[in-house]
C-alpha positions as CSV (number, residue, x, y, z in Angstrom):
1,Q,-1.7,2.8,-12.4
2,V,1.4,3.2,-10.7
3,Q,2.9,6.9,-11.0
4,L,5.6,6.9,-8.4
5,V,8.4,4.1,-8.2
6,E,10.7,4.2,-5.5
7,S,14.1,2.2,-5.8
8,G,17.2,2.1,-3.9
9,G,16.1,0.6,-0.9
10,G,18.5,-2.9,0.6
11,L,20.3,-4.0,3.5
12,V,23.1,-1.2,5.0
13,Q,24.8,-1.8,8.3
14,D,25.0,0.7,10.4
15,G,26.8,4.1,10.1
16,G,26.0,3.6,6.0
17,S,24.4,5.1,3.3
18,L,22.0,4.6,1.0
19,R,20.6,6.9,-2.0
20,L,16.7,6.4,-2.7
21,S,15.3,7.3,-6.2
22,C,11.5,8.0,-7.1
23,A,10.9,8.1,-11.2
24,A,7.0,9.8,-11.4
25,S,4.9,9.1,-14.5
26,I,3.0,12.3,-14.0
27,P,2.9,15.3,-16.3
28,T,2.9,17.8,-12.9
29,F,5.9,17.2,-11.3
30,G,7.4,20.0,-12.3
31,T,4.5,21.8,-10.1
32,S,4.3,19.4,-7.9
33,G,6.0,19.5,-4.2
34,M,7.4,16.2,-3.2
35,G,7.7,14.3,0.2
36,W,9.6,11.1,1.8
37,F,8.0,9.6,4.3
38,R,8.4,5.9,6.1
39,Q,6.8,3.8,7.9
40,G,8.7,0.8,10.2
41,P,7.2,-2.5,11.3
42,G,4.1,-1.6,13.3
43,K,4.1,1.6,13.6
44,E,2.2,5.0,12.0
45,R,3.6,6.2,8.8
46,E,5.9,9.5,9.2
47,F,7.5,12.5,7.6
48,V,10.8,12.2,6.4
49,A,11.9,15.3,4.2
50,A,9.8,17.3,1.8
51,I,10.8,19.5,-1.4
52,S,9.3,22.4,-3.1
53,S,8.3,22.0,-6.3
54,G,11.3,24.3,-7.5
55,G,13.6,22.9,-5.4
56,S,14.2,25.7,-3.4
57,A,12.2,25.5,-0.4
58,T,13.1,21.4,1.6
59,R,12.1,20.3,5.3
60,Y,13.0,17.6,7.4
61,A,11.8,15.8,10.2
62,E,14.0,16.5,13.1
63,S,15.2,12.8,13.3
64,V,17.1,12.8,9.8
65,K,17.7,16.3,9.3
66,G,21.7,16.8,9.5
67,R,21.7,12.9,8.0
68,F,19.9,13.2,5.2
69,S,19.0,14.9,2.0
70,I,16.0,15.7,-0.3
71,S,16.8,16.5,-4.2
72,R,14.9,16.6,-7.3
73,D,15.5,17.0,-11.5
74,N,12.0,17.8,-12.7
75,A,13.9,17.3,-16.5
76,K,14.1,13.7,-15.5
77,R,10.8,13.6,-13.4
78,S,12.5,12.3,-10.2
79,V,12.9,12.8,-6.7
80,Y,15.9,11.4,-4.5
81,L,16.9,11.0,-0.7
82,Q,20.5,10.4,0.2
83,M,20.8,9.0,3.8
84,N,23.8,9.4,5.4
85,S,25.1,7.8,9.1
86,L,22.2,5.4,8.6
87,K,20.9,3.6,12.1
88,P,19.2,0.7,12.9
89,E,15.7,2.5,14.0
90,D,15.7,4.5,10.2
91,T,14.7,0.8,9.2
92,A,11.3,1.0,7.6
93,V,9.7,1.2,4.0
94,Y,10.5,4.4,2.8
95,F,7.4,6.2,0.6
96,C,7.7,8.8,-2.1
97,A,4.7,11.2,-2.3
98,A,3.7,14.0,-4.5
99,R,1.3,16.6,-3.8
100,L,-0.3,19.2,-6.2
101,S,0.6,22.1,-4.2
102,R,3.8,23.7,-4.9
103,T,4.7,23.9,-1.4
104,T,6.6,21.7,1.2
105,S,4.5,19.8,3.3
106,N,5.0,17.0,6.4
107,L,1.5,15.7,6.4
108,V,0.3,12.7,4.9
109,S,-3.0,13.7,4.2
110,D,-1.3,16.5,2.0
111,F,-0.5,14.3,-0.7
112,S,-2.5,13.1,-3.0
113,S,-0.3,10.4,-4.8
114,W,2.4,7.6,-3.6
115,G,4.6,5.4,-4.4
116,Q,4.4,1.4,-3.2
117,G,7.6,1.8,-0.8
118,T,11.5,0.5,-1.4
119,Q,12.6,-1.7,1.4
120,V,15.7,0.4,4.0
121,T,17.4,-2.6,6.3
122,V,20.1,-0.7,8.6
123,S,21.5,-3.7,10.9
124,S,23.8,-2.7,13.9
């Protein structure tokens, strides 16, 4: 049963922008902290961004801070990742994830639900 579905990935040029969306069909979305992670070819899954249940708190990986922005719309049960000034090193499969706690986390182990990912490719 797929409960988190990412969309918005694609091919973009160096310096371009993309907005990823995650549609969550989980009843606890409004009380769940959410996160975005990514995994490049041959690499481990790494933290990108997280947002608290109410959207008031966010945190970012150092590598994307100032370029990416996470947001959410609890009425729509959706979370977004606006990616600007994309670099080739941002190329990866991006995953949306949910946790039971309200707070932000940068740990894979803290998230209990995961989407299947959407590919983002940044060309130079």
